[in-house]
C-alpha positions in Angstrom: -42.7 2.5 43.3 -39.3 4.5 43.8 -36.4 3.8 46.2 -36.1 6.2 49.2 -33.8 9.2 48.8 -30.9 9.1 50.4 -30.4 11.1 53.5 -28.3 13.5 54.3 -25.7 11.8 56.1 -25.6 9.3 53.2 -25.1 11.7 50.4 -22.4 13.7 52.8 -20.8 10.0 53.0 -21.1 9.1 49.0 -19.4 13.2 48.5 -16.7 12.2 51.1 -15.9 8.9 49.2 -16.1 10.4 45.6 -13.5 12.7 46.7 -11.4 10.0 48.1 -11.6 7.3 45.1 -11.2 10.3 42.5 -7.5 11.0 44.4 -6.8 7.4 45.1 -7.7 6.3 41.2 -10.4 3.7 42.7 -13.0 4.4 39.8 -10.3 4.9 37.4 -12.0 4.2 33.8 -9.1 3.1 32.2 -9.7 5.3 28.8 -6.9 6.3 27.5 -6.3 10.1 27.1 -3.1 10.8 25.5 -2.6 10.4 22.1 -0.5 11.6 19.1 -2.4 13.6 16.6 -0.4 16.1 14.4 -2.0 17.2 11.0 -0.6 18.6 7.9 -3.8 19.6 7.4 -6.5 22.4 9.1 -9.6 22.5 10.5 -10.9 23.8 7.1 -9.5 21.1 5.1 -11.5 18.5 3.6 -9.1 15.9 5.1 -9.9 17.3 8.9 -13.8 17.3 8.0 -13.3 13.3 6.9 -11.0 12.6 9.8 -13.9 13.5 12.4 -15.8 10.3 11.7 -13.0 8.8 13.9 -15.3 10.4 16.8 -18.3 7.8 16.5 -20.3 9.8 14.3 -19.4 11.4 11.2 -21.1 14.8 10.1 -24.3 14.9 8.8 -25.7 17.3 6.3 -29.0 18.9 6.2 -29.3 20.5 10.0 -30.6 23.8 11.4 -28.8 25.2 14.6 -29.7 28.0 16.5 -27.4 29.3 19.3 -29.5 30.1 22.5 -27.8 32.5 25.1 -28.6 32.3 28.9 -32.3 31.5 30.1 -33.9 34.0 28.2 -33.0 32.6 25.1 -33.2 29.0 26.1 -36.4 28.6 28.0 -39.0 30.3 26.4 -37.8 28.3 23.0 -37.7 25.1 25.4 -41.1 25.4 26.6 -43.0 26.3 23.6 -41.3 23.3 21.6 -42.2 20.7 24.8 -45.8 22.5 24.3 -46.1 21.5 20.8 -44.7 17.9 21.1 -47.1 15.3 19.6 -45.2 11.9 20.3 -42.5 12.1 22.8 -40.4 14.1 25.1 -37.1 13.0 26.4 -34.9 14.9 28.8 -31.5 13.6 30.2 -30.4 16.8 32.9 -27.7 17.1 35.6 -29.2 19.2 37.6 -33.4 19.1 37.9 -34.5 21.6 41.1 -37.7 22.2 42.5 -37.6 26.0 41.9 -39.2 28.5 39.3 -37.8 27.3 36.4 -38.1 23.9 37.6 -41.9 24.0 38.3 -42.1 25.9 34.7 -40.6 22.9 33.0 -42.4 20.3 35.0 -45.9 21.8 34.6 -45.1 21.7 30.8 -43.9 18.1 31.0 -46.9 17.1 33.0 -49.4 18.7 30.7 -47.9 16.9 27.8 -48.0 13.3 29.6 -51.8 14.2 30.2 -52.6 15.1 26.6 -50.8 11.3 26.0 -47.4 12.3 24.8 -44.7 9.7 26.3 -42.9 11.8 28.3 -39.5 10.6 29.7 -37.5 12.3 32.2 -33.6 10.9 33.1 -32.1 13.0 36.3 -28.5 12.2 37.8 -29.0 11.9 41.1 -26.4 14.0 42.3 -28.2 16.9 40.8 -31.8 15.3 41.4 -33.6 18.0 43.7 -37.1 17.6 42.7 -38.3 17.8 45.9 -42.6 17.2 45.0 -42.0 17.5 41.5 -41.1 14.1 41.1 -44.4 13.1 42.4 -46.1 15.3 40.6 -44.9 13.9 37.4 -45.3 10.3 38.0 -48.8 11.1 38.8 -49.6 12.7 35.7 -47.8 9.9 33.6 -44.2 11.2 33.3 -41.5 8.7 33.1 -39.6 10.1 35.9 -36.3 7.9 36.5 -33.2 8.7 38.6 -29.4 8.0 36.9 -27.1 5.6 39.0 -29.3 6.2 42.5 -26.9 6.9 45.6 -27.3 3.8 47.7 -25.0 2.1 50.1 -24.6 -1.1 47.9 -23.7 1.0 44.9 -21.0 3.3 46.3 -18.4 1.6 44.1 -19.8 3.2 41.4 -20.4 6.8 43.0 -18.1 8.3 39.9 -20.4 7.1 37.1 -22.6 10.4 36.5 -24.1 11.9 33.6 -23.5 15.2 33.0 -25.2 15.1 29.9 -28.0 18.1 29.3 -30.0 16.9 26.3 -34.1 17.3 25.2 -35.6 15.7 22.1 -39.0 16.6 20.9 -40.7 14.1 19.0 -37.4 12.7 17.6 -37.0 15.6 15.2 -36.0 18.7 17.9 -33.3 18.7 20.1 -31.4 20.9 22.5 -27.5 20.5 24.0 -25.5 22.8 26.2 -24.6 23.9 29.6 -27.9 24.1 30.9 -29.7 22.9 34.2 -33.5 23.1 35.3 -32.4 25.5 38.3 -33.1 29.0 39.0 -29.6 30.2 38.6 -29.9 29.6 34.5 -32.6 31.9 34.4 -32.7 35.5 32.8 -29.9 36.9 30.7 -26.8 37.1 33.0 -27.2 40.7 34.1 -26.1 40.4 37.6 -24.6 37.4 40.2 -27.9 35.6 40.6 -28.3 34.7 36.6 -25.9 32.7 34.8 -24.0 32.7 31.9 -24.4 30.1 29.5 -24.9 28.5 26.3 -27.0 26.1 24.5 -28.3 25.1 20.6 -31.5 24.1 19.6 -30.8 21.5 16.8 -33.2 20.3 13.8 -32.3 18.0 11.0 -30.7 14.6 10.5 -28.5 15.1 13.4 -31.4 14.5 16.1 -31.1 11.3 15.6 -27.7 11.3 17.0 -28.8 13.2 20.3 -31.9 10.8 20.4 -29.7 8.0 20.4 -27.5 9.2 23.0 -30.2 9.3 25.3 -31.7 6.3 24.3 -28.4 4.6 25.7 -28.7 5.8 28.9 -32.0 5.4 29.5 -32.1 2.0 28.4 -29.0 1.3 30.9 -31.3 3.0 33.7 -34.6 1.2 32.8 -34.2 -1.6 30.1 -36.8 -0.3 28.0 -35.4 0.0 24.4 -36.7 2.9 22.8 -38.1 2.4 19.0 -40.6 3.4 16.4 -41.7 6.9 14.8 -42.3 8.8 18.1 -38.7 8.1 18.6 -36.9 8.1 15.5 -39.2 9.4 12.4 -38.0 9.9 9.3 -35.9 13.2 9.4 -35.9 15.5 5.8 -33.5 18.3 5.7 -34.1 20.9 8.0 -31.3 23.6 6.5 -27.7 23.1 5.3 -25.6 23.0 8.2 -22.9 19.6 8.7 -23.6 18.8 12.7 -21.7 16.2 14.4 -22.7 15.0 17.9 -20.1 14.1 20.2 -20.8 11.8 23.2 -18.3 10.4 25.7 -18.9 8.2 28.7 -16.4 6.8 31.2 -17.1 3.5 29.1 -15.3 4.6 26.0 -12.0 2.8 25.1 -10.6 6.5 24.1 -12.1 10.0 25.5 -14.2 11.3 22.7 -14.4 14.1 24.6 -10.7 15.1 25.1 -10.5 13.7 21.1 -12.8 15.9 19.9 -11.2 19.2 21.5 -7.8 18.1 21.1 -7.9 17.3 17.4 -9.5 20.4 16.7 -6.4 22.1 18.7 -3.9 20.5 16.9 -5.4 21.4 13.5 -6.1 25.0 14.1 -4.0 27.3 12.0 -5.5 30.8 12.6 -7.5 31.0 16.1 -9.2 29.1 19.1 -11.4 30.7 21.3 -12.6 28.7 24.5 -14.8 29.7 26.7 -15.3 27.3 29.4 -16.6 27.1 32.8 -14.1 24.8 34.5 -10.6 25.0 32.8 -8.2 22.5 33.9 -7.1 21.0 31.1 -4.3 18.2 31.2 -0.8 18.8 30.3 -1.4 17.5 27.0 -4.0 19.7 26.0 -1.7 22.8 27.9 1.2 21.9 25.4 -1.2 21.5 22.4 -2.6 25.2 23.2 1.2 26.4 23.7 2.3 25.2 20.2 -0.3 26.5 18.7 -0.2 29.8 20.1 3.8 29.7 18.9 2.6 28.9 15.4 0.9 32.0 14.8 -2.8 30.8 16.0 -4.7 33.1 17.9 -5.4 31.6 21.3 -8.1 33.1 23.1 -9.4 31.6 26.4 -12.7 32.9 28.4 -13.0 31.5 32.2 -15.3 32.7 34.8 -13.8 35.3 37.7 -14.3 36.0 41.4 -18.0 34.9 40.5 -17.0 31.3 40.2 -19.2 28.4 42.4 -15.9 26.3 42.9 -13.4 28.8 44.0 -10.9 25.7 44.0 -11.2 25.0 40.5 -10.1 28.5 39.6 -7.4 28.4 41.9 -5.9 24.8 40.0 -6.7 26.7 37.0 -4.8 29.6 37.8 -1.6 27.6 38.9 -0.7 26.7 35.0 -1.3 30.0 33.5 2.3 31.2 33.5 3.3 28.7 30.6 0.1 29.6 28.8 0.6 33.2 28.8 4.5 32.9 28.3 3.4 31.3 24.8 1.1 34.2 24.0 -2.2 32.5 24.9 -4.6 35.2 25.7 -6.6 34.6 29.2 -9.9 36.2 30.3 -11.7 36.0 33.3 -15.7 36.8 33.0 -16.6 39.6 35.6 -20.6 40.0 35.8 -21.5 36.4 36.9 -20.7 32.8 37.1 -19.7 31.9 33.3 -21.0 28.4 32.9 -20.5 27.9 29.2 -18.9 25.0 27.3 -18.4 26.0 24.2 -14.8 26.6 21.7 -14.7 28.0 17.9 -11.6 27.4 15.3 -10.7 28.8 12.5 -13.9 30.4 11.6 -16.0 26.8 10.4 -15.7 24.7 13.4 -17.6 25.2 16.4 -18.9 23.2 19.2 -21.4 24.0 22.6 -22.3 21.2 24.8 -21.7 19.9 28.4 -17.7 19.2 28.2 -15.8 20.9 30.2 -11.9 21.2 30.1 -11.6 19.0 33.4 -10.7 15.7 34.6 -14.2 14.5 35.4 -15.7 15.6 31.5 -12.4 13.8 29.9 -12.6 10.6 31.4 -15.7 9.7 34.1 -19.0 11.5 33.0 -21.3 10.8 30.5 -21.2 14.4 28.2 -22.7 15.2 25.0 -21.5 18.2 22.9 -22.8 19.1 19.2 -20.3 19.8 16.5 -21.2 22.5 14.0 -19.1 22.6 10.7 -20.1 26.0 9.3 -18.9 29.7 8.8 -21.9 31.5 9.9 -22.3 29.7 12.9 -18.7 29.9 13.5 -18.8 33.5 13.2 -22.3 34.2 15.4 -20.4 31.8 17.8 -17.4 34.2 17.9 -19.2 37.6 17.9 -20.7 35.9 21.4 -17.4 35.5 22.4 -16.1 39.0 21.8 -19.3 40.3 24.0 -18.3 38.4 26.9 -14.3 39.4 26.4 -15.8 43.1 26.4 -17.0 42.0 29.9 -13.9 40.5 31.0 -10.5 41.4 32.3 -7.5 39.8 30.7 -4.9 38.7 32.4 -1.2 39.6 31.9 2.3 38.2 33.2 3.2 40.8 35.0 -0.1 40.7 37.2 -0.2 37.0 37.2 3.7 36.9 38.7 3.1 39.9 41.3 0.3 37.6 43.1 1.0 37.3 46.7 2.7 34.2 48.6 -0.9 33.1 50.1 -2.6 33.1 46.5 0.4 30.8 45.3 0.2 28.0 47.9 -3.6 28.0 47.5 -3.4 27.8 43.5 -0.6 24.7 44.3 -2.9 23.1 47.1 -5.8 23.1 44.7 -3.6 21.8 42.0 -3.2 18.8 44.4 -7.0 17.6 43.4 -7.1 17.9 40.1 -8.2 14.6 39.7 -11.6 15.6 41.9 -12.5 18.4 39.1 
């Protein structure tokens, strides 16, 4: 029997304490987030490729990677994969909402559980808005668990969240991206009710890395150790793409989230494009982007425009635009809807898609996961997507930024004080 869900008053108290502890540093993880890395080689060099092994996992060959855009690209593909599951379905998700897409996902999981497939679902308590879906899934045999439940006795661990978005099928097919099981992720970014996001479908030996990340949090939550062919089958090559799955958590000695991004920026030699929902990088990342632009790298950053769901984050981001614009960094604000992507491409060869934001929470506190792809074809495909999004964006200029009013500047300054919360 599951513990009762916290009431509104407790959840409000939890939110307040989360903000307070973030500001005071009481939930600081102790993870190192400042680094020295100034390579003489570029991203396209074998030396950089070998250096990536420092990030827990080296590049694994023999994979196939499919880029999936928005809900229309992700959910039909994901639902077909779940329907075809024969041994296991594992889900780790930040938001699982009792809405249309939540119901579709739950029904698919219920059907497989009733067919004898082992189905496990791990949902972060902050985003667990399952309503009656949880009881329905459990009644059908789905093993639904809540990650780090918010209780009075656990408020000291309030900042221990999983922001990962991982689904694996039979240990052979994996999904990772910025998605949630929420109706805001439905559709094709046609209006403000349909968010813009990216995900990848992964097949091949690197799926085992995704599976291992899920198992870490599952074991921590339940004590159940996963194993056998249902979870870790023999994986034959599914393609010819090099893939590395990066995981990070607050318990890491160094921030794998930041290291992944920082190493690619420092080794960039021709082009960097970042598309990210919450772009509030720390001073070291900002300096790295500035140095890259000044050594001739074309640096483009695509961020949400007025449709952002958390306006304070946009203001905190804008507070630092001046130094980036001065260096020649191009900044674009996406206009049609909320841009929720977490993606980056460097030098036409290295690319990543996943859950990691350019903010303090992703760099120091949350459990995160990104798929890194070292492949010119995939990088070109992602680059074409970036170009399409830039065409639907407004480019910010230094002149326009400098002309913003006093009240706008005051709000940006105020928002910047709360960077540790974002």
